[in-house]
N, C-alpha and C positions, 0 to 999 in steps of 0.2 A: 846076219839079222836074227833076231829072236823070232819064234813062232808068232807072237802076238803082232809084231811090226809086219811080218809077211802077210797075216790075215788083213791087217788094216791096209797095207800096201795093195794087196790084191783086190780088196773091195773097192778101193778107190779107182784103181786102173780098170777093173772089170766094169764099174758103172760108167765111167767115161767112154770106155771101147762099146759098150752096149748102145750108150747114147749116140755114138758117131755112127755105129751100124744100124741104129734104129730099131733094136730089139729090147725087151723087157722080160728077163728069165727069172728075175728074183735075186734077193741078197746072196743067197748060197752060190747060185750059179754065177753070179758077178764074181765073188771071191775065187772060185774055180777058175773062171775065165781069166781072172787077173794073175793068179799064181802060175797057172800053167802057161798063160800068155808070156809071163816074164821069163820063164824057162825057155819057151820057143824063141822069143825075142833075142835073148842071150845067145841062144845057139844060132839063129839066123845071122846075128851081128859078128860072131866068131867066124862063122863060115865065110862072111866078107872080109875077115881080117881085122875087124875092130873089136873093142872090148865090149862084153855083155853087161848085165845088170852088176853094178858095183857097190851098190849101197843105196840109202834113201837120198837120191839127188836127182836133179832135173834130167840129166842124160839117161840114167836108169828108169826114170818115170816115162820118158818118151820110147825108149827101147821096149819097154813092157807094154805101152799101149799098142805099139807097133804088132808086137807078138799077139796081144789079145784080139787086135782086129783081124789079124791073119786067122787066128784060131776060130773066131766067130764065122769068119767067112767059110773056113773048111767045114765047120758043123753045119752051116747052111746048105752047103752044097751035098753033104751026105745025107741030110734030111730031105 
């Protein structure tokens, strides 16, 4: 995926994950949570033997949301 698609994907995923977790960090943090969450979700899914983020589709979207929710939970625990 191109950089622009990753930013849009990250913003959307980060916004949904922050809404699920009840946090409001701002657009930049939503993008960061979304992109890093997609990487984390892909790693977690590959750890369990499934495929990670494979493109701009529903499965990748759900994997990225899972990763972003886990990332927000980790950030909350550290704070």
